[in-house]
FIDO-195706 format. One line per 8 residues: their letters; for each residue x, y, z of C-alpha. Coordinates in steps of 0.05 Angstrom, whole numbers, plus 5000, padded with zeros to 4 digits. Example, Ala and Ser with C-alpha at 12.3 -4.5 7.8 and 13.67 -1.06 7.14 Angstrom:
% residues 2
AS	5246,4910,5156; 5273,4979,5143 $
***
This chain:
% residues 337
MEVDYQEE	0992,6010,4777; 1013,6012,4852; 1081,6043,4865; 1128,6032,4925; 1166,6095,4947; 1228,6087,4991; 1281,6133,5016; 1350,6118,5040 $
YIRNSRGV	1413,6160,5063; 1483,6136,5038; 1553,6165,5044; 1595,6184,4987; 1672,6174,4982; 1684,6239,5018; 1640,6220,5077; 1584,6267,5058 $
QLFTCRWV	1512,6240,5072; 1469,6239,5009; 1394,6230,5001; 1369,6177,4954; 1299,6152,4935; 1264,6104,4890; 1196,6089,4857; 1186,6018,4842 $
PLSSAPKA	1125,5981,4810; 1091,5931,4856; 1045,5892,4809; 1097,5868,4759; 1172,5860,4749; 1199,5927,4724; 1214,5931,4648; 1281,5967,4661 $
LVFLCHGY	1318,6016,4708; 1318,6090,4704; 1366,6137,4738; 1349,6209,4749; 1398,6265,4747; 1363,6329,4771; 1379,6403,4749; 1418,6457,4784 $
GMECSDFM	1391,6474,4850; 1337,6422,4847; 1322,6357,4883; 1288,6289,4872; 1240,6274,4927; 1189,6329,4915; 1209,6365,4849; 1218,6302,4810 $
KACGLTLA	1162,6260,4844; 1117,6266,4786; 1172,6239,4740; 1185,6182,4787; 1113,6164,4795; 1097,6169,4721; 1154,6124,4697; 1143,6075,4755 $
KAGYSVYG	1067,6068,4735; 1092,6055,4666; 1131,5997,4692; 1201,6023,4708; 1241,6022,4771; 1265,6095,4781; 1320,6118,4825; 1343,6186,4845 $
IDYEGHGR	1398,6220,4885; 1404,6291,4911; 1475,6317,4893; 1519,6339,4948; 1494,6406,4974; 1427,6399,4939; 1359,6381,4969; 1362,6334,5027 $
SMGARCYI	1435,6317,5020; 1487,6348,5066; 1539,6400,5045; 1543,6473,5032; 1477,6494,4996; 1490,6489,4919; 1565,6494,4925; 1596,6452,4872 $
RKFDHIVS	1674,6447,4887; 1685,6399,4831; 1632,6378,4781; 1667,6311,4777; 1645,6297,4846; 1572,6298,4826; 1589,6252,4770; 1627,6203,4814 $
DCDRFFKS	1574,6202,4868; 1519,6185,4816; 1564,6134,4782; 1576,6098,4846; 1504,6100,4872; 1473,6081,4804; 1519,6020,4792; 1508,5996,4862 $
ICDKEENR	1436,5989,4841; 1450,5958,4775; 1495,5906,4809; 1439,5876,4850; 1425,5805,4828; 1352,5820,4809; 1375,5879,4766; 1434,5849,4727 $
RKSRFLYG	1394,5830,4665; 1353,5893,4659; 1364,5951,4614; 1388,6014,4648; 1374,6086,4626; 1398,6152,4649; 1350,6213,4653; 1376,6282,4660 $
ESMGGAVT	1343,6347,4662; 1378,6414,4648; 1444,6407,4688; 1427,6336,4697; 1436,6329,4623; 1511,6346,4631; 1515,6296,4688; 1483,6244,4645 $
LLLHRKDP	1532,6253,4585; 1593,6253,4633; 1566,6189,4662; 1567,6160,4593; 1635,6188,4580; 1660,6157,4645; 1637,6088,4622; 1617,6089,4551 $
TFWDGAVL	1589,6019,4543; 1553,6013,4609; 1487,6050,4596; 1432,6028,4547; 1407,6097,4532; 1391,6165,4560; 1330,6214,4560; 1354,6287,4560 $
VAPMCKIS	1305,6341,4578; 1326,6411,4560; 1400,6392,4575; 1456,6437,4593; 1508,6411,4545; 1531,6473,4510; 1534,6547,4527; 1492,6589,4481 $
EKVKPHPV	1530,6643,4444; 1475,6690,4470; 1498,6684,4542; 1569,6661,4540; 1613,6708,4582; 1672,6744,4552; 1736,6711,4563; 1764,6771,4601 $
VVSLLTQV	1707,6765,4650; 1720,6689,4661; 1794,6704,4671; 1781,6757,4725; 1732,6711,4764; 1782,6651,4757; 1834,6693,4793; 1793,6699,4857 $
EEIIPKWK	1752,6632,4856; 1799,6600,4907; 1797,6662,4952; 1723,6669,4953; 1694,6606,4922; 1629,6604,4964; 1611,6678,4955; 1543,6688,4925 $
IVPTKDVI	1565,6743,4878; 1545,6721,4807; 1485,6760,4782; 1429,6721,4752; 1356,6730,4732; 1300,6693,4768; 1305,6624,4736; 1242,6600,4765 $
DSAFKDPI	1201,6656,4730; 1238,6640,4664; 1234,6565,4667; 1160,6547,4686; 1104,6570,4647; 1044,6552,4688; 1037,6602,4741; 1006,6557,4796 $
KREKIRTN	1061,6506,4784; 1112,6562,4787; 1091,6585,4854; 1086,6515,4882; 1158,6507,4859; 1180,6571,4891; 1152,6546,4958; 1196,6484,4957 $
KLIYQDKP	1246,6501,5009; 1292,6444,4986; 1305,6481,4921; 1362,6531,4921; 1337,6602,4899; 1395,6646,4918; 1451,6673,4874; 1501,6623,4846 $
RLKTALEL	1565,6615,4886; 1626,6638,4846; 1662,6568,4844; 1595,6537,4827; 1586,6585,4769; 1655,6572,4742; 1647,6497,4748; 1581,6501,4709 $
LRTSMYVE	1614,6542,4654; 1676,6498,4648; 1632,6434,4648; 1588,6462,4593; 1648,6480,4550; 1679,6411,4564; 1613,6375,4544; 1605,6417,4483 $
DSLSEVKL	1674,6402,4458; 1661,6327,4464; 1592,6321,4435; 1619,6281,4379; 1639,6228,4428; 1570,6214,4451; 1553,6146,4425; 1497,6116,4467 $
PFFVLHGE	1423,6117,4445; 1390,6180,4466; 1326,6220,4463; 1333,6295,4472; 1270,6337,4485; 1268,6414,4483; 1219,6467,4488; 1223,6516,4428 $
ADTVTDPE	1209,6577,4474; 1262,6556,4527; 1301,6616,4547; 1343,6582,4604; 1380,6530,4557; 1372,6548,4484; 1341,6496,4437; 1405,6504,4394 $
VSRALYER	1440,6465,4452; 1399,6403,4436; 1404,6412,4361; 1480,6414,4365; 1480,6352,4407; 1436,6314,4359; 1476,6338,4298; 1544,6324,4328 $
ASSSDKTI	1536,6259,4368; 1565,6199,4339; 1504,6155,4365; 1471,6109,4313; 1405,6113,4351; 1388,6186,4368; 1323,6222,4369; 1305,6297,4379 $
KLYPGMWH	1237,6326,4390; 1226,6401,4397; 1158,6427,4426; 1129,6491,4400; 1112,6544,4451; 1139,6503,4510; 1188,6529,4560; 1248,6500,4597 $
GLTAGEPD	1208,6458,4650; 1177,6409,4603; 1159,6358,4659; 1142,6405,4716; 1121,6473,4693; 1078,6464,4633; 1003,6457,4631; 0979,6387,4648 $
DNVQLVFA	0964,6367,4576; 1036,6386,4555; 1067,6350,4609; 1026,6286,4593; 1049,6295,4522; 1122,6299,4542; 1118,6237,4588; 1080,6198,4535 $
DIVTWLDR	1140,6210,4486; 1189,6191,4538; 1155,6125,4559; 1143,6108,4483; 1222,6116,4470; 1238,6077,4532; 1188,6019,4516; 1220,6010,4446 $
RSFNWAAD	1290,6001,4476; 1274,5963,4542; 1298,5890,4540; 1312,5832,4588; 1380,5811,4574; 1359,5737,4582; 1303,5745,4529; 1307,5741,4455 $
RARGAVVE	1324,5812,4435; 1329,5800,4361; 1256,5810,4343; 1274,5868,4296; 1228,5921,4326; 1222,5981,4278; 1223,6050,4306; 1176,6098,4275 $
PSDGETVS	1182,6172,4292; 1124,6207,4326; 1101,6274,4300; 1156,6326,4307; 1211,6275,4321; 1273,6263,4282; 1299,6192,4292; 1362,6158,4266 $
PEFDKRHQ	1352,6094,4224; 1401,6048,4258; 1362,6026,4318; 1344,5958,4291; 1414,5940,4267; 1446,5962,4331; 1401,5921,4376; 1408,5859,4338 $
RRFLCGLK	1483,5865,4346; 1476,5875,4419; 1432,5813,4426; 1486,5773,4398; 1537,5805,4447; 1491,5797,4502; 1489,5722,4495; 1560,5723,4524 $
GRTQHHSA	1538,5759,4587; 1538,5831,4611; 1597,5865,4639; 1586,5875,4715; 1610,5937,4752; 1618,5928,4826; 1612,5981,4878; 1635,5987,4947 $
M	1576,6027,4965 $
***
């Protein structure tokens, strides 16, 4: 399927110029909308290009945004003054796309990788009924007990975060070496100058810690349909993170799949066969939940779990209810962007 790729710069509410991009199928109307939330230090146009192309070729319109200070957006490199700024910028841009006349009746899904998983869950928390589902790839939604810093250390760093917020003083291992298994792909990622590869800034590290703890404390409030995927050999975000999300979330339609032997970078750092397997699972999950709100949605599709998946049994009941609600019209969210 032929795909049209476009880029556009926008400004957030603080006047900072942000980079956005989109992959749109040309030969047919899109099945639904997918919005990408990239990971810490990453970007959309190159690092998530394969994701955008794959989903667009499967019939989805895919939209991405580089967070402030990330990729091709303006701002101090990888400096996160407030995590809520990222969430608000994504919310504003994504809803501006959903509000276009041609998109108002299409299902809309969030897609988050690593830190983008936390962004995704906070977007859902910000507007609990707006999104039709989420794909969460090795999400940052809980700090593993193996790496959680001692409260005394956090207290000491907090006392100086407003004095030296941008200082790159937080020690960390080489995440690229730990995240991406395939050595050729790993080196290609390392040569991407848009990816931040320096030490985390003090304020950024504390914001990530606080955000992870906040998301962890509110996992039971997750109610949207989601598919969480995780490599069992991931050492960047522990698979226990995804298990905790699946077990504690209140969603009636939730699916988890763990991939034996796979690392953190499921969609970008694994051998090609593994990447194709992961994307096939993602597309299958999306296809089963993509509807045109003008169409009959009460067909009663049955979701059968694939090998290695655990899926909740309430999908059919939930979507029949939503069809009845959909007859009254969707709630529109207008944006000034």
